[in-house]
N, C-alpha and C positions, 0 to 999 in steps of 0.2 A: 682404763688409762693406757695409752699406747706406749708403754715402756715394759721391757721384760723385767722379771724379778731381779736379774743380775744388774740391769741398768739402774733400777731403782736403788739397789744397794750402793752402787757407785755414786749416784747423785745424792743420796742421803749423807754420804761422807763429804762431798764437795760443795753442796748447796750452802751450808753455813759459812763457807769461806768466800762466797760471792759478794760482790759489792757493786755500786754504780760504776766502778772502774774495771770490773771483771765480771762480765754478765753472760748468761746463756743466750745463744742466738741460734740461727740456722733451723734445720728441719725439726730437731728435737723440741726446741722452744715453741715452734709453730704447732706441734702436735701434742702439747701437754694437755690440751682440752679433752674432756671425757668423750666428746662426740667426734674426735678426729678419725681419719680414715686410714692412716698409714703408720707403721712403726719405723722409726729412724734407727740407723745402725751406728750412729756416732754422736758425740757431743761436740759442740763448737762454743768455746769461750772466747769472747771478743774483748779487746782492750783498746782504749783510745790512744795509748802511748806505747811505742815499741819497747821501751825499757820495762814496762809493766808486764810484758809477756813472759820474759824469763823469770822475773821475780815471782809471778803467780804460779808458773809451772813448778818452780822449786818447792813452794809451799804446798801445792796440791800433791806433788809426788810424795812428799814426806807424810802427808795425811793418808794417802793410799797405802804406802808401804807399812805404816803403823797398823793398818787393817789387814795386813798379809796379802795385799794385792801386788802382783808383779807388773812393773811398768817397763816397757821396752820402747825406746825411742826409734822412730822411723825417719823423721825429718827434724833437723835442728839448724835453724838459721835465724838471723835477726828478724824479729817480728813474726815468726811462725815456728811452732814446735808441734810435732804430731807424734803420738805414741799409742800403742795398744796397751790396754789394761786387762789383766787376766787373773782369774782365780778359779780353782777347781774345774779346769777345762772350759770355762766360759770366758769370752773376751768381748770387749767393745773398743772402739777407737775414740780418741779425744784429740781435738785440735785446740791449741792456744794460739791466738792470732791477733794481730793489730787490725783494727777497722776504723774507718772515719768516725769522728765524734759528731759529724753532722747528721741530724736525724729530725724527724717530725715531732716526736714525743719524748719526754724523759724516760729513763729506765724505770721499770716497775718491779715491785717486790711481790713474789708469790710464795705460797707455802712449800710447794714441791721443789721448785728450781732455784730458790733464793732470788737473786736479781736477774731479770730477763729483759730482752729487748721488747718494746711495746709491739703488740700484734700488728699495728698499722705499718711500722717499720719492717717487721718480719714479712709482711705482705708485699710491700714495694720492693724489698730486697729479693724476694722470691720471683717477682715478675721480671726483674733484671737478670736473675739467674736463668730463667726460661729463655729470655732473649739471647743470652750469651752462650748457651749450650743446649744441645738437643738430647735431653734426658727425660725419660718417661716419668721419673719421680717428680720432676718439676711440673710437668703437665698435670699430674694427679693433685699436686699441692695447690696449683692455681685454681683448679675446679673447686677444691675445698675452700680456698680463700674467697672466691667469687660467691660461694653459697653462704659463708659465715661472716665475712668481714667487709668486703667492698666489691661492687661490680667491676668488670674489666676496664671500662672507660675511665672512671675516676682513678683506678690504679695506674694506668698508663699516664694519665695527665699528671699525677703526682710524682711518679717515678723519675721523670726527666730531671727533676731537681737534684736527684742523687747521681745522675750521669748526664751532665750537660752536653755530652756528645750526641745525645738523641734529642730530636724534637718529638712532640706527641705523635705526629704522623709517621716519622721514621721508626719510632719504637713500635707503633702498631703494625707497620709493615714487617718488622723483624719477627714479632711474635706470631704474625699470620702464617709464617713458615712452619710453626710448630703444630702439634696435634696429629701428626701422621705416624701413629704407633701401632704396632702389632700386638696381638694377645700374648705372645711369648715374652715380649718386653715387660708387659705388666705382670706376667707370672713370676718374674724374677724379683718383684717388689714384695715387701712384707705388708700386705694390705689387711685391714681389719675384716673386710668382706670383699668378694669379687666385684670388679668394676665392669659394668655393662659398657663395652667399648662403643657400640653403635649409639647408645643414648648419650655417652660422653661426647662423641663427635658432633652430634646434633646440638648439644648444649654449647659446645665451643664455636660452632659456626654461627649460632644465634648471638653469642656474646661478642664475636668479632664484628658483626653487623651493627649491633647496638653501640659498641665502642667507637666505631667509625662515626656514627651519627653524633655521639657525645663529643668527640674530639672536634668535629666540624662545627659544633654549636657554641663552643666556648671562645671568649676573646683571647687572643694570643698573650696579652699581658698578664693573664692569670695562670699561664702554664707553670707547672711545678708546685701547685698548691693542692690542698685538700679542702673539702667543703664541710663545715661543721654546723649541725643543727643543734641549737641550744634547747629547743623544745624536746627533741628526741634524745639529746645528750649522746650523740654519736656522729660519726662522719657518714655522709650520704652522697647520693648522686642527685644534684639539683635538677628540677624540672626546667625545660628550655622555654616554656611559655610564661614563666613568672620571673620577676627580678629576684635577686638574692634577698633583698630586704623584705619583699613580700613573703618569702618563704622562711624568714627568720634564720638565714644561713650566713655565716661569716667565712671569709677566706682564712685558711690556716697555712702558714709557711713555716718550714723548718729552719733550724739554726744549730750551731754547735751546742751539744747537750740536749737539744730538744726543748719544747716549750708547751705548756698546757694551753688549750684554747681560751682566748679572751675576746669578748665582743668588741673591744675598742681597737687595740693595736693590730689585731690579727685581721681586721677588715681592710687594712691599708695595703695596697699592692706596692711591693718594693720597687725602687727605681731600677 
C-alpha cells in the first residue's frame, strides 16, 4: 500500500470523520490501490461547499491534536486551508479545499480512506492537472491511469465536461506538450519502483496517436461523456466499427453529485 506508516496513522484518525461532503481526493486517493506506482506526499480533502471547509478543518484538527499530532497552518483562506501535520519528527501535508460538486460518479466508501472520490473522477481530474501544469508526477499518474482505469482517448473525451474551456481536440493538443521529462525529475518522486523512461515515452507516443484516432472517430454531440459497458460492468473505449447498441454500451454523463450508470436515461445525449 503506497502510504508510509506515518500517513497511515494520520489517515486512520481522519478516515472515520470523512463523509460524502468531505472526501479524500487527489494523488493519495488515486494511489490507495495495492498496485499503484507512487507514494503521495500529502492528503487532499475536498468539499462541495466553501463553508464546509473550515468546519471540517476544525473537527479534523481537534482529532489530530487529541492524538498528540502537531498541526501548523500554512494557508488559511475561504475555501482552502493547508497545514503540516507532524509527530515524532515525521510530517505530512493536508489540504482542505472546496471543489465542484459536478462529477461523473457518486462518492464511494472504502475501508482505508473513508469516503473518496470515484476513480473515474480522480482519473479525469488528473488528466486536467496534467494539461494545466508540467509536473512529472502527473505524467507518472496518467500512465498508471491509462493502464488501470481508462485509455487516454476516453479520458480526454470525458474530461472536457469538467472544463468546458477545452474541446477534445484542444485538450489533446495541450497534453501532447507533456511527457518531456528527464530522469532526475523522476528521481525526485517517491516511486514504488524505478520507471523506465524510454519505455514510458514510447507508451505515451502510442497513447497520443490512439487518442487522436479516438477523438476523430466520435460524434461531437457525445463530447464530455463516458462509455459504459453493462456486460463488462465498467467504462470502456468503444470500438469505432460497431454502434454503441451493438456493443451494449451506454453514454454516461456527469451531474452535480454524480450518478450511477443506468441503461435508460444515460443513453440520452443532453441538449
